[in-house]
N, C-alpha and C positions, 0 to 999 in steps of 0.2 A: 547549323550552318546550311544554307541553301545554295548549292552550286548551280549556275545558270549559263546558258549560251543565249545571247540576245542580239538579234539583227536590228540595227538602229541607224538613224540619221543624226548627225550633230546639228543641234539647233543654235549653236553659238561657237565661236572660236574657243579653243582650250584656254582656260584661265589658270594662271600659276598662283599657287598659294604662297604668300611670302611670310606668313605668320608662324607656321609650325614646321619649318623645314631645316632644322639644325644639322641633320646628317644626310638628308637626301631630298631631292626635288619632289614636290607634290603638285599635281595638276588636277583640276576639276573638268569633267566633260559633261555637257548637257546633252542628254540622249533622248530620242523619241522613237518609239517602235509602234507598229500597227498591230492591233489585236483583231484577227479575222477568224470567223467560225467557218465550219464546213458549209453552212447555208449562206450563200452570198446575198440572199434577199432579206436576211434578218438584221435590221438596223441596230439591234441591241448589241451586236458583237463587232460593229464597225467603229472602233474607238482607238484612240491613241494612248499610249502609256509613256509618261515622261519620268525619267530617272536621272538623278545626278550620279555620275561615276567619279571615283577617286582613283588616281594612278600615281604610283610612287617610283622613285629611283630612276634608273636608266630608261625604263619604259615611259616615264613622265617626260623626260627630255625628248624622247622619240616622238611623243604626241605633240609637244610644243613645236617641234621642227617640221612635222609632216602632216598634221591634221588641221582642217579648217571647217568652218560652218558649211553644211551641206554635204560633207563626206558621208558615204555609206560604209559602215563597218560592221563586223561581227565581233562582239566582245565576249570574253570569257571571264567569269569571276564569281563572287559570292554576294548575296543580298544581305543587308542589315537595315535595321530601323534606327532612325534618329528622332529623339523626342525633344520637343521644345515647349516651354511654358510661355504663353502669350500674355499680353497685358490684361486680357479679360479673365485670366485665371484658368483657362482651359489648357489641357495638355494635347498637343498635336503630334502625330507620328508621320514621318516621311520615310519612304523606302529609298535607300541609296544602294550603290553597288561598288564593291572594291574590285577593280578590274585587274586581272592578273596577266592578260594578253589580249591582243586584238588582231584582226586581219582586215585588209581592204576588200571591199566587194566591188 
């Protein structure tokens, strides 16, 4: 398990998952963070990192009621990989985040 603190901007409004929520609310957050190096002139390190975050329970309800596209937040959680098989037969991995808390910036 990799614990992270991630400064991000929401690239979309929170999306509620209506499929797998028998006992608690589940919300997806689309997050974007900037990757910067100590050398501001090195273009290689001026990139964006896009991650989908999952939020559960009361925190998910809080996100739905208080977050919107463009908000800057600090998120705390753990990273995990999601694998998908595409129609071309290749396996693709996507990094996602299980968010345990957040703060407004």
